[in-house]
N, CA and C atoms as a LAMMPS dump frame, in Angstrom:
ITEM: TIMESTEP
0
ITEM: NUMBER OF ATOMS
585
ITEM: BOX BOUNDS ff ff ff
-5.0000000000000000e+02 5.0000000000000000e+02
-5.0000000000000000e+02 5.0000000000000000e+02
-5.0000000000000000e+02 5.0000000000000000e+02
ITEM: ATOMS id mol type element x y z
1 1 1 N 401.9 -422.894 -237.754
2 1 2 C 400.578 -423.869 -238.997
3 1 3 C 400.403 -422.053 -239.34
4 2 1 N 399.921 -421.694 -240.644
5 2 2 C 399.18 -420.732 -241.08
6 2 3 C 398.058 -420.677 -240.963
7 3 1 N 397.831 -419.438 -241.221
8 3 2 C 396.111 -419.425 -240.9
9 3 3 C 394.821 -419.614 -241.955
10 4 1 N 394.422 -420.32 -241.914
11 4 2 C 393.28 -420.696 -243.078
12 4 3 C 393.364 -419.475 -243.862
13 5 1 N 392.884 -419.713 -245.39
14 5 2 C 392.483 -418.952 -246.127
15 5 3 C 391.156 -418.528 -245.675
16 6 1 N 390.872 -417.371 -245.708
17 6 2 C 389.3 -416.441 -245.593
18 6 3 C 388.477 -416.978 -246.613
19 7 1 N 386.922 -417.196 -246.257
20 7 2 C 386.221 -417.435 -247.264
21 7 3 C 386.419 -415.757 -248.208
22 8 1 N 386.14 -416.966 -249.79
23 8 2 C 385.435 -415.481 -250.33
24 8 3 C 384.149 -415.247 -249.958
25 9 1 N 383.974 -413.753 -250.221
26 9 2 C 382.702 -412.96 -250.186
27 9 3 C 381.328 -413.969 -250.843
28 10 1 N 380.26 -413.955 -250.041
29 10 2 C 379.432 -414.428 -250.53
30 10 3 C 378.985 -413.594 -252.175
31 11 1 N 378.58 -414.383 -253.181
32 11 2 C 378.038 -413.97 -254.278
33 11 3 C 377.269 -412.527 -254.534
34 12 1 N 376.338 -412.785 -253.461
35 12 2 C 375.244 -411.71 -252.952
36 12 3 C 375.785 -410.671 -253.072
37 13 1 N 376.847 -410.711 -252.08
38 13 2 C 377.837 -409.524 -251.244
39 13 3 C 378.698 -408.794 -252.763
40 14 1 N 379.148 -409.398 -253.351
41 14 2 C 379.426 -409.053 -254.85
42 14 3 C 378.656 -408.66 -255.829
43 15 1 N 377.731 -409.045 -256.095
44 15 2 C 376.567 -408.234 -256.823
45 15 3 C 376.071 -407.306 -256.424
46 16 1 N 375.635 -407.086 -255.035
47 16 2 C 375.685 -405.445 -254.323
48 16 3 C 376.407 -404.571 -254.717
49 17 1 N 377.519 -405.158 -254.681
50 17 2 C 379.344 -404.199 -254.478
51 17 3 C 378.982 -403.602 -256.169
52 18 1 N 378.508 -404.656 -257.344
53 18 2 C 378.495 -403.853 -258.667
54 18 3 C 377.708 -403.163 -258.837
55 19 1 N 376.322 -403.588 -258.29
56 19 2 C 374.913 -402.76 -258.496
57 19 3 C 375.315 -401.208 -258.238
58 20 1 N 376.221 -401.772 -256.52
59 20 2 C 376.546 -400.041 -256.131
60 20 3 C 377.275 -399.019 -256.817
61 21 1 N 378.274 -399.747 -257.291
62 21 2 C 379.501 -399.148 -258.073
63 21 3 C 378.822 -398.52 -259.584
64 22 1 N 378.02 -399.003 -259.86
65 22 2 C 377.289 -398.841 -261.08
66 22 3 C 376.541 -397.773 -260.725
67 23 1 N 375.351 -397.665 -259.943
68 23 2 C 374.574 -396.355 -259.399
69 23 3 C 375.454 -395.357 -259.14
70 24 1 N 376.688 -395.529 -258.309
71 24 2 C 377.519 -394.353 -258.196
72 24 3 C 378.07 -393.582 -259.63
73 25 1 N 378.152 -394.384 -260.507
74 25 2 C 378.922 -393.997 -261.741
75 25 3 C 377.939 -393.774 -262.603
76 26 1 N 376.584 -393.698 -262.557
77 26 2 C 375.58 -393.546 -263.319
78 26 3 C 375.235 -391.903 -263.079
79 27 1 N 375.213 -392.016 -261.469
80 27 2 C 375.032 -390.73 -260.865
81 27 3 C 375.157 -390.05 -261.95
82 28 1 N 377.196 -390.286 -261.775
83 28 2 C 378.101 -389.24 -262.233
84 28 3 C 377.637 -388.639 -263.557
85 29 1 N 377.113 -389.767 -264.457
86 29 2 C 376.972 -389.503 -266.028
87 29 3 C 375.419 -388.6 -265.979
88 30 1 N 374.872 -388.667 -265.083
89 30 2 C 373.306 -388.245 -265.898
90 30 3 C 373.223 -386.375 -265.053
91 31 1 N 374.214 -386.684 -263.819
92 31 2 C 374.111 -385.558 -263.274
93 31 3 C 373.785 -384.121 -263.842
94 32 1 N 375.015 -384.304 -265.226
95 32 2 C 375.094 -382.942 -266.066
96 32 3 C 373.863 -382.892 -266.832
97 33 1 N 373.099 -383.923 -267.028
98 33 2 C 371.571 -383.731 -267.558
99 33 3 C 370.955 -383.004 -266.857
100 34 1 N 370.767 -382.896 -265.498
101 34 2 C 369.766 -382.585 -264.563
102 34 3 C 368.926 -383.858 -264.197
103 35 1 N 369.707 -384.96 -264.232
104 35 2 C 369.267 -386.4 -263.672
105 35 3 C 369.19 -386.701 -262.234
106 36 1 N 368.595 -387.8 -261.856
107 36 2 C 369.083 -388.435 -261.089
108 36 3 C 369.169 -390.098 -261.725
109 37 1 N 369.851 -390.796 -261.306
110 37 2 C 370.168 -392.079 -261.638
111 37 3 C 368.699 -392.928 -261.528
112 38 1 N 367.804 -392.894 -260.509
113 38 2 C 366.411 -393.305 -260.715
114 38 3 C 365.634 -392.868 -261.952
115 39 1 N 365.967 -391.681 -262.148
116 39 2 C 365.039 -390.924 -262.823
117 39 3 C 365.626 -391.376 -264.312
118 40 1 N 366.702 -391.199 -264.552
119 40 2 C 367.149 -391.657 -265.849
120 40 3 C 366.516 -393.277 -266.109
121 41 1 N 366.584 -394.091 -265.175
122 41 2 C 366.085 -395.717 -264.574
123 41 3 C 364.643 -395.243 -265.707
124 42 1 N 364.093 -394.371 -264.965
125 42 2 C 362.639 -394.731 -264.936
126 42 3 C 362.409 -394.376 -267.086
127 43 1 N 362.726 -393.379 -267.074
128 43 2 C 363.123 -393.004 -268.663
129 43 3 C 363.411 -393.75 -269.434
130 44 1 N 364.504 -394.578 -269.377
131 44 2 C 364.688 -395.733 -269.715
132 44 3 C 363.809 -397.162 -269.716
133 45 1 N 362.775 -397.078 -268.963
134 45 2 C 361.874 -398.219 -268.85
135 45 3 C 360.811 -397.4 -269.525
136 46 1 N 360.648 -396.178 -269.863
137 46 2 C 359.562 -395.865 -270.438
138 46 3 C 360.106 -395.575 -272.291
139 47 1 N 361.122 -396.251 -272.212
140 47 2 C 361.666 -396.009 -273.646
141 47 3 C 361.069 -397.924 -274.1
142 48 1 N 361.642 -398.534 -272.816
143 48 2 C 361.521 -400.014 -273.439
144 48 3 C 359.865 -400.595 -273.481
145 49 1 N 358.869 -400.032 -272.838
146 49 2 C 357.636 -400.103 -272.304
147 49 3 C 356.855 -398.972 -272.531
148 50 1 N 356.414 -398.096 -273.451
149 50 2 C 355.384 -397.246 -272.919
150 50 3 C 354.29 -397.43 -272.831
151 51 1 N 352.947 -396.412 -272.498
152 51 2 C 352.094 -396.303 -272.056
153 51 3 C 352.106 -397.188 -270.118
154 52 1 N 352.876 -396.877 -269.208
155 52 2 C 352.875 -397.846 -268.127
156 52 3 C 351.835 -396.625 -267.3
157 53 1 N 351.564 -397.724 -266.291
158 53 2 C 350.516 -396.738 -265.193
159 53 3 C 351.851 -396.553 -264.242
160 54 1 N 351.261 -395.408 -263.277
161 54 2 C 352.184 -395.01 -262.24
162 54 3 C 352.899 -395.951 -261.481
163 55 1 N 351.865 -396.59 -261.098
164 55 2 C 352.342 -398.034 -260.345
165 55 3 C 352.809 -399.211 -261.036
166 56 1 N 353.316 -399.426 -262.305
167 56 2 C 353.866 -400.121 -263.229
168 56 3 C 354.78 -399.677 -263.44
169 57 1 N 355.35 -398.425 -263.489
170 57 2 C 356.494 -397.677 -263.243
171 57 3 C 357.173 -397.244 -262.238
172 58 1 N 356.772 -397.438 -260.938
173 58 2 C 357.575 -397.029 -259.687
174 58 3 C 357.953 -399.054 -259.414
175 59 1 N 357.17 -399.737 -260.058
176 59 2 C 357.926 -401.121 -259.636
177 59 3 C 359.293 -401.338 -260.325
178 60 1 N 359.236 -401.182 -261.823
179 60 2 C 359.973 -401.206 -262.861
180 60 3 C 361.399 -400.623 -262.259
181 61 1 N 361.03 -399.075 -261.649
182 61 2 C 362.224 -398.009 -261.631
183 61 3 C 362.322 -398.175 -260.018
184 62 1 N 362.319 -399.206 -259.216
185 62 2 C 362.51 -399.215 -257.862
186 62 3 C 362.49 -398.025 -256.358
187 63 1 N 361.306 -397.188 -256.694
188 63 2 C 361.076 -396.943 -256.402
189 63 3 C 359.434 -396.73 -255.379
190 64 1 N 358.968 -395.808 -254.339
191 64 2 C 357.397 -396.093 -253.841
192 64 3 C 356.716 -395.281 -254.295
193 65 1 N 355.651 -395.845 -254.543
194 65 2 C 354.62 -394.935 -255.464
195 65 3 C 354.908 -393.431 -255.076
196 66 1 N 354.743 -392.952 -253.72
197 66 2 C 354.623 -391.783 -253.653
198 66 3 C 355.561 -390.935 -254.128
199 67 1 N 356.96 -391.621 -253.989
200 67 2 C 358.571 -391.127 -254.918
201 67 3 C 358.301 -391.056 -256.348
202 68 1 N 357.404 -391.99 -257.248
203 68 2 C 357.235 -391.929 -258.333
204 68 3 C 356.242 -390.744 -258.61
205 69 1 N 355.262 -390.642 -257.994
206 69 2 C 354.254 -389.464 -258.442
207 69 3 C 355.284 -387.831 -258.019
208 70 1 N 356.101 -387.608 -257.188
209 70 2 C 357.032 -386.683 -257.248
210 70 3 C 358.008 -386.551 -258.408
211 71 1 N 358.414 -387.787 -258.91
212 71 2 C 359.284 -388.529 -259.961
213 71 3 C 358.313 -387.617 -261.311
214 72 1 N 357.181 -388.338 -261.466
215 72 2 C 356.426 -387.607 -262.189
216 72 3 C 356.347 -386.307 -262.878
217 73 1 N 356.01 -385.844 -261.693
218 73 2 C 355.836 -384.724 -261.865
219 73 3 C 357.047 -383.978 -261.967
220 74 1 N 357.983 -383.802 -262.127
221 74 2 C 359.068 -383.568 -262.217
222 74 3 C 359.536 -383.84 -263.751
223 75 1 N 359.57 -384.75 -263.901
224 75 2 C 359.893 -385.178 -265.485
225 75 3 C 358.992 -384.682 -266.493
226 76 1 N 357.567 -384.698 -266.068
227 76 2 C 356.333 -383.866 -266.968
228 76 3 C 356.895 -382.336 -267.066
229 77 1 N 357.471 -381.537 -265.726
230 77 2 C 357.442 -380.289 -266.113
231 77 3 C 358.595 -379.578 -266.871
232 78 1 N 359.675 -380.699 -266.929
233 78 2 C 360.538 -380.595 -267.936
234 78 3 C 360.394 -381.135 -269.432
235 79 1 N 359.39 -381.757 -269.427
236 79 2 C 358.604 -382.106 -270.973
237 79 3 C 359.504 -383.376 -271.232
238 80 1 N 360.166 -384.087 -270.422
239 80 2 C 360.98 -385.681 -271.099
240 80 3 C 359.689 -386.668 -270.646
241 81 1 N 358.736 -386.195 -270.185
242 81 2 C 357.384 -387.428 -270.242
243 81 3 C 356.226 -386.685 -270.151
244 82 1 N 355.172 -387.489 -270.648
245 82 2 C 353.759 -387.1 -270.671
246 82 3 C 352.263 -388.037 -270.233
247 83 1 N 351.798 -387.347 -269.716
248 83 2 C 350.578 -388.6 -269.102
249 83 3 C 349.54 -387.953 -269.959
250 84 1 N 348.831 -389.131 -270.733
251 84 2 C 347.261 -389.444 -270.808
252 84 3 C 346.416 -390.354 -270.408
253 85 1 N 345.392 -390.445 -271.328
254 85 2 C 344.698 -391.819 -271.239
255 85 3 C 344.907 -392.847 -271.657
256 86 1 N 345.159 -393.914 -271.209
257 86 2 C 345.108 -395.481 -271.881
258 86 3 C 344.084 -395.327 -273.264
259 87 1 N 345.049 -395.799 -274.564
260 87 2 C 343.746 -396.051 -275.259
261 87 3 C 342.566 -397.126 -275.179
262 88 1 N 342.86 -398.095 -274.212
263 88 2 C 342.477 -399.263 -274.21
264 88 3 C 341.348 -399.515 -273.371
265 89 1 N 341.632 -398.069 -272.081
266 89 2 C 341.228 -397.921 -270.956
267 89 3 C 340.626 -396.821 -270.755
268 90 1 N 340.134 -396.057 -271.503
269 90 2 C 339.738 -394.693 -270.745
270 90 3 C 340.073 -394.132 -269.317
271 91 1 N 339.557 -395.051 -268.675
272 91 2 C 339.604 -394.995 -267.095
273 91 3 C 341.127 -394.336 -266.651
274 92 1 N 341.904 -394.971 -267.467
275 92 2 C 343.363 -395.638 -266.984
276 92 3 C 344.568 -394.356 -267.419
277 93 1 N 344.616 -393.569 -266.725
278 93 2 C 346.146 -392.724 -266.699
279 93 3 C 347.301 -393.66 -267.043
280 94 1 N 348.055 -393.121 -267.883
281 94 2 C 349.412 -393.642 -268.283
282 94 3 C 350.1 -392.827 -268.377
283 95 1 N 351.82 -393.192 -268.355
284 95 2 C 353.057 -392.261 -268.48
285 95 3 C 353.496 -392.696 -269.856
286 96 1 N 354.432 -391.834 -270.715
287 96 2 C 355.072 -392.02 -271.692
288 96 3 C 355.844 -391.048 -271.954
289 97 1 N 357.26 -391.649 -272.683
290 97 2 C 358.653 -390.58 -272.938
291 97 3 C 357.732 -389.54 -274.092
292 98 1 N 358.743 -388.677 -273.666
293 98 2 C 358.332 -387.219 -275.115
294 98 3 C 359.286 -387.627 -276.236
295 99 1 N 359.253 -387.135 -277.561
296 99 2 C 360.637 -386.631 -278.178
297 99 3 C 361.416 -385.906 -277.297
298 100 1 N 361.133 -385.375 -276.117
299 100 2 C 362.308 -384.688 -275.412
300 100 3 C 362.962 -385.782 -274.576
301 101 1 N 362.274 -386.26 -274.065
302 101 2 C 362.905 -387.598 -273.08
303 101 3 C 363.165 -388.589 -274.145
304 102 1 N 363.299 -389.031 -274.901
305 102 2 C 363.793 -389.419 -275.942
306 102 3 C 365.611 -388.9 -276.417
307 103 1 N 364.92 -387.692 -276.634
308 103 2 C 366.437 -386.883 -277.276
309 103 3 C 367.684 -386.728 -276.009
310 104 1 N 367.13 -386.882 -274.643
311 104 2 C 368.057 -386.366 -273.813
312 104 3 C 368.62 -387.968 -273.668
313 105 1 N 367.644 -388.699 -273.527
314 105 2 C 368.338 -390.691 -273.42
315 105 3 C 369.463 -390.595 -274.47
316 106 1 N 369.522 -390.192 -275.2
317 106 2 C 370.673 -389.994 -276.609
318 106 3 C 371.439 -389.851 -276.62
319 107 1 N 371.488 -388.159 -275.396
320 107 2 C 372.474 -387.171 -275.321
321 107 3 C 373.484 -388.341 -274.365
322 108 1 N 372.921 -389.147 -273.093
323 108 2 C 373.452 -390.163 -272.305
324 108 3 C 373.847 -391.318 -272.863
325 109 1 N 373.816 -391.791 -274.303
326 109 2 C 374.092 -393.067 -274.7
327 109 3 C 375.516 -393.315 -274.654
328 110 1 N 375.929 -392.974 -275.197
329 110 2 C 377.674 -393.154 -275.544
330 110 3 C 378.42 -393.24 -273.787
331 111 1 N 377.817 -392.197 -272.94
332 111 2 C 378.31 -392.303 -271.869
333 111 3 C 377.957 -393.421 -270.991
334 112 1 N 377.023 -394.07 -271.251
335 112 2 C 376.204 -395.36 -270.449
336 112 3 C 376.85 -396.331 -270.854
337 113 1 N 376.951 -396.292 -272.101
338 113 2 C 377.266 -397.653 -272.994
339 113 3 C 379.017 -397.726 -272.873
340 114 1 N 379.868 -396.723 -272.606
341 114 2 C 381.176 -396.748 -271.821
342 114 3 C 381.265 -397.121 -270.631
343 115 1 N 380.238 -396.962 -269.714
344 115 2 C 380.583 -397.708 -268.411
345 115 3 C 380.221 -398.84 -268.411
346 116 1 N 379.075 -399.232 -269.384
347 116 2 C 379.481 -401.004 -269.45
348 116 3 C 380.481 -401.376 -270.014
349 117 1 N 381.074 -400.889 -270.845
350 117 2 C 382.216 -401.388 -271.389
351 117 3 C 383.124 -401.041 -270.593
352 118 1 N 383.354 -399.96 -269.687
353 118 2 C 384.537 -400.367 -268.868
354 118 3 C 384.225 -401.471 -267.389
355 119 1 N 383.072 -401.777 -267.357
356 119 2 C 382.836 -402.598 -266.303
357 119 3 C 383.232 -403.992 -266.667
358 120 1 N 383.226 -404.147 -267.92
359 120 2 C 383.42 -405.474 -268.684
360 120 3 C 384.858 -405.763 -268.866
361 121 1 N 385.632 -404.516 -268.989
362 121 2 C 387.311 -404.4 -269.297
363 121 3 C 387.97 -405.828 -268.781
364 122 1 N 388.02 -406.345 -269.341
365 122 2 C 389.057 -407.793 -269.029
366 122 3 C 388.685 -408.923 -268.807
367 123 1 N 387.567 -408.818 -269.642
368 123 2 C 386.511 -409.998 -269.803
369 123 3 C 386.639 -410.373 -271.797
370 124 1 N 386.785 -411.581 -271.674
371 124 2 C 386.644 -411.798 -273.074
372 124 3 C 385.231 -411.418 -273.479
373 125 1 N 384.646 -411.798 -275.001
374 125 2 C 383.459 -411.626 -275.2
375 125 3 C 382.813 -412.693 -274.494
376 126 1 N 383.571 -414.35 -274.846
377 126 2 C 382.612 -415.17 -274.399
378 126 3 C 382.118 -415.494 -272.794
379 127 1 N 383.048 -414.864 -272.268
380 127 2 C 383.408 -414.571 -270.056
381 127 3 C 381.744 -413.066 -270.306
382 128 1 N 382.042 -412.23 -270.795
383 128 2 C 381.095 -411.434 -270.855
384 128 3 C 379.232 -412.392 -270.894
385 129 1 N 379.637 -413.059 -272.263
386 129 2 C 378.034 -413.786 -272.769
387 129 3 C 377.616 -414.727 -271.728
388 130 1 N 379.17 -415.309 -271.001
389 130 2 C 378.707 -416.348 -270.21
390 130 3 C 378.204 -415.559 -268.853
391 131 1 N 378.674 -414.204 -268.56
392 131 2 C 378.079 -413.664 -267.416
393 131 3 C 377.022 -413.127 -267.246
394 132 1 N 376.428 -413.16 -268.661
395 132 2 C 374.904 -412.558 -268.997
396 132 3 C 374.241 -413.436 -268.866
397 133 1 N 374.949 -414.836 -269.151
398 133 2 C 373.856 -416.174 -268.95
399 133 3 C 373.428 -416.016 -267.838
400 134 1 N 374.401 -416.734 -267.025
401 134 2 C 374.747 -416.489 -265.678
402 134 3 C 373.744 -415.887 -264.9
403 135 1 N 373.943 -414.721 -264.965
404 135 2 C 372.902 -413.638 -264.375
405 135 3 C 371.302 -413.935 -264.576
406 136 1 N 371.299 -414.087 -265.874
407 136 2 C 369.86 -414.255 -266.409
408 136 3 C 369.224 -415.621 -265.619
409 137 1 N 370.129 -416.406 -265.262
410 137 2 C 369.759 -417.747 -264.514
411 137 3 C 369.848 -417.998 -263.174
412 138 1 N 370.315 -416.555 -262.717
413 138 2 C 370.18 -415.977 -261.126
414 138 3 C 368.641 -415.42 -261.252
415 139 1 N 368.658 -414.327 -262.321
416 139 2 C 367.355 -413.764 -261.913
417 139 3 C 366.223 -414.57 -262.086
418 140 1 N 366.405 -415.424 -262.985
419 140 2 C 365.212 -416.262 -262.97
420 140 3 C 364.746 -417.745 -261.885
421 141 1 N 365.651 -417.735 -261.304
422 141 2 C 365.778 -418.81 -260.123
423 141 3 C 364.952 -418.064 -258.949
424 142 1 N 365.334 -416.886 -258.944
425 142 2 C 364.66 -415.682 -258.055
426 142 3 C 362.858 -415.665 -257.842
427 143 1 N 363.22 -415.099 -259.289
428 143 2 C 361.579 -415.424 -259.659
429 143 3 C 361.103 -416.429 -259.344
430 144 1 N 361.715 -417.547 -259.621
431 144 2 C 360.533 -418.843 -259.325
432 144 3 C 360.417 -419.336 -257.934
433 145 1 N 361.364 -418.558 -257.386
434 145 2 C 361.244 -418.658 -255.679
435 145 3 C 360.243 -417.928 -255.461
436 146 1 N 360.319 -416.529 -255.721
437 146 2 C 358.994 -415.418 -255.207
438 146 3 C 358.112 -416.242 -255.627
439 147 1 N 357.769 -416.381 -256.951
440 147 2 C 356.472 -417.2 -257.316
441 147 3 C 356.115 -418.526 -256.395
442 148 1 N 356.853 -418.554 -256.092
443 148 2 C 356.112 -420.333 -255.025
444 148 3 C 355.86 -419.879 -253.606
445 149 1 N 356.58 -418.562 -253.391
446 149 2 C 356.521 -418.205 -252.162
447 149 3 C 354.982 -417.571 -251.94
448 150 1 N 354.242 -417.763 -252.906
449 150 2 C 352.619 -417.502 -253.002
450 150 3 C 352.68 -415.951 -253.235
451 151 1 N 353.46 -415.481 -254.639
452 151 2 C 353.653 -414.104 -254.69
453 151 3 C 353.633 -413.39 -254.412
454 152 1 N 354.283 -413.106 -252.769
455 152 2 C 354.534 -412.524 -252.28
456 152 3 C 355.621 -410.968 -252.45
457 153 1 N 356.721 -412.125 -253.007
458 153 2 C 357.866 -411.078 -253.754
459 153 3 C 357.89 -411.115 -255.266
460 154 1 N 357.98 -410.302 -255.422
461 154 2 C 358.257 -409.477 -257.264
462 154 3 C 359.973 -409.38 -257.458
463 155 1 N 360.415 -409.192 -258.602
464 155 2 C 361.444 -409.233 -258.88
465 155 3 C 361.093 -407.76 -259.713
466 156 1 N 361.862 -407.209 -259.329
467 156 2 C 361.708 -405.588 -260.153
468 156 3 C 363.326 -405.642 -260.941
469 157 1 N 363.452 -405.589 -262.111
470 157 2 C 364.825 -405.292 -263.053
471 157 3 C 365.221 -403.82 -263.315
472 158 1 N 366.582 -403.613 -262.575
473 158 2 C 366.697 -402.465 -262.877
474 158 3 C 367.277 -402.061 -264.389
475 159 1 N 366.72 -401.795 -265.556
476 159 2 C 367.46 -401.889 -266.563
477 159 3 C 367.85 -400.42 -267.291
478 160 1 N 368.868 -400.321 -268.058
479 160 2 C 369.237 -399.357 -268.826
480 160 3 C 369.409 -399.692 -270.43
481 161 1 N 368.469 -398.992 -271.326
482 161 2 C 368.466 -398.727 -272.381
483 161 3 C 369.991 -398.104 -273.192
484 162 1 N 370.542 -399.118 -273.82
485 162 2 C 371.92 -398.567 -274.455
486 162 3 C 371.83 -398.689 -275.958
487 163 1 N 372.113 -397.831 -276.727
488 163 2 C 371.851 -397.901 -277.92
489 163 3 C 371.474 -398.948 -278.709
490 164 1 N 369.916 -399.601 -278.287
491 164 2 C 369.474 -400.738 -278.691
492 164 3 C 369.581 -401.682 -278.179
493 165 1 N 370.188 -401.457 -276.38
494 165 2 C 370.431 -402.797 -275.9
495 165 3 C 370.041 -402.181 -274.606
496 166 1 N 369.897 -403.386 -273.735
497 166 2 C 369.66 -403.298 -272.785
498 166 3 C 370.684 -403.895 -271.607
499 167 1 N 371.079 -403.075 -270.678
500 167 2 C 371.801 -403.57 -269.82
501 167 3 C 371.453 -403.742 -267.687
502 168 1 N 371.056 -404.68 -267.918
503 168 2 C 370.246 -404.392 -266.394
504 168 3 C 371.341 -404.913 -265.435
505 169 1 N 371.334 -403.422 -264.395
506 169 2 C 372.162 -403.169 -263.577
507 169 3 C 372.064 -403.61 -262.247
508 170 1 N 371.044 -404.262 -262.02
509 170 2 C 370.476 -404.91 -260.754
510 170 3 C 369.087 -405.227 -260.826
511 171 1 N 368.779 -405.995 -259.886
512 171 2 C 367.288 -406.551 -259.243
513 171 3 C 367.495 -406.573 -258.01
514 172 1 N 366.146 -406.678 -257.598
515 172 2 C 365.652 -406.675 -256.505
516 172 3 C 364.247 -407.752 -256.34
517 173 1 N 364.243 -408.736 -255.345
518 173 2 C 363.164 -409.064 -254.815
519 173 3 C 362.517 -407.926 -253.91
520 174 1 N 360.923 -407.91 -254.073
521 174 2 C 360.469 -406.841 -253.189
522 174 3 C 359.209 -407.535 -252.517
523 175 1 N 358.778 -407.151 -251.719
524 175 2 C 357.458 -407.92 -250.922
525 175 3 C 356.342 -407.013 -251.201
526 176 1 N 356.374 -406.276 -251.839
527 176 2 C 354.882 -405.763 -252.419
528 176 3 C 353.477 -406.388 -252.84
529 177 1 N 352.551 -405.937 -251.989
530 177 2 C 351.503 -407.063 -252.533
531 177 3 C 350.231 -406.251 -253.047
532 178 1 N 350.839 -404.757 -253.244
533 178 2 C 349.32 -404 -253.84
534 178 3 C 348.714 -404.3 -254.825
535 179 1 N 348.976 -405.187 -255.298
536 179 2 C 348.775 -405.708 -256.622
537 179 3 C 348.394 -407.032 -257.298
538 180 1 N 348.307 -407.401 -258.105
539 180 2 C 348.303 -408.854 -258.485
540 180 3 C 349.281 -409.426 -259.45
541 181 1 N 349.63 -408.159 -260.186
542 181 2 C 350.66 -408.126 -260.981
543 181 3 C 350.172 -408.17 -262.883
544 182 1 N 348.97 -408.119 -262.36
545 182 2 C 348.486 -408.07 -263.977
546 182 3 C 348.844 -407.153 -264.521
547 183 1 N 348.644 -405.857 -263.937
548 183 2 C 349.408 -404.789 -264.502
549 183 3 C 350.599 -404.677 -265.008
550 184 1 N 351.542 -405.23 -264.168
551 184 2 C 353.071 -404.982 -264.355
552 184 3 C 353.413 -405.102 -265.532
553 185 1 N 354.515 -404.872 -266.425
554 185 2 C 355.402 -404.521 -267.941
555 185 3 C 355.841 -405.944 -267.499
556 186 1 N 355.537 -406.442 -268.813
557 186 2 C 356.697 -407.773 -268.766
558 186 3 C 358.193 -407.236 -268.536
559 187 1 N 358.52 -408.574 -267.646
560 187 2 C 359.821 -408.338 -267.213
561 187 3 C 360.838 -409.027 -267.99
562 188 1 N 362.143 -407.997 -268.717
563 188 2 C 362.665 -408.198 -269.692
564 188 3 C 363.645 -409.75 -268.907
565 189 1 N 364.355 -410.22 -269.74
566 189 2 C 365.329 -411.3 -269.302
567 189 3 C 366.512 -410.485 -268.961
568 190 1 N 367.863 -410.57 -268.421
569 190 2 C 369.087 -410.31 -267.64
570 190 3 C 370.058 -410.141 -269.069
571 191 1 N 369.303 -410.516 -270.129
572 191 2 C 370.98 -410.636 -271.318
573 191 3 C 370.574 -409.253 -271.783
574 192 1 N 371.785 -408.598 -272.827
575 192 2 C 371.467 -407.672 -273.418
576 192 3 C 370.932 -407.863 -274.83
577 193 1 N 369.785 -407.195 -275.118
578 193 2 C 369.455 -407.874 -276.518
579 193 3 C 368.767 -406.54 -277.349
580 194 1 N 369.244 -406.72 -278.523
581 194 2 C 368.75 -405.562 -279.572
582 194 3 C 367.167 -405.382 -279.204
583 195 1 N 367.281 -404.012 -279.424
584 195 2 C 365.583 -403.283 -279.698
585 195 3 C 365.5 -403.268 -280.622
């Protein structure tokens, strides 16, 4: 009697595999520009949501507050971002992308789009759209579960701006309780959309 077929891997495992593969390729793409994948991610978050606090940017970029402080210093020294007082609350210091930061993102954009295209090779347009919808539903489900758990879990979205579109390359539920969430930027859905 032949051995039974092994069970397929959990979808959680497969999503993580895709995330790690994208992260590795993204590192290869942005390294020649003197960036890490996390720095690139922070820049793309600022491209979509300007004037974020350091804490907001850290949550949206999958880094700790301390790591974000170091990242902000490095990106600011290169003239890619700037810090200034919030126009609505002068006590609040916020971070924004500079024209130099936007220009650097533009230089990376074609290769990032090629990465997404390569990832979707073999899928029809309809299959790619179905995948986007399915990932969006999964994200919404996890967000609702985190909310029901008393707000302890937060879902951060790792998004990359690609030529007026957003490619979400990972999502992670975190247990941070340092904030009520009122100062967080809006979390986008997981679909690719026009800016």
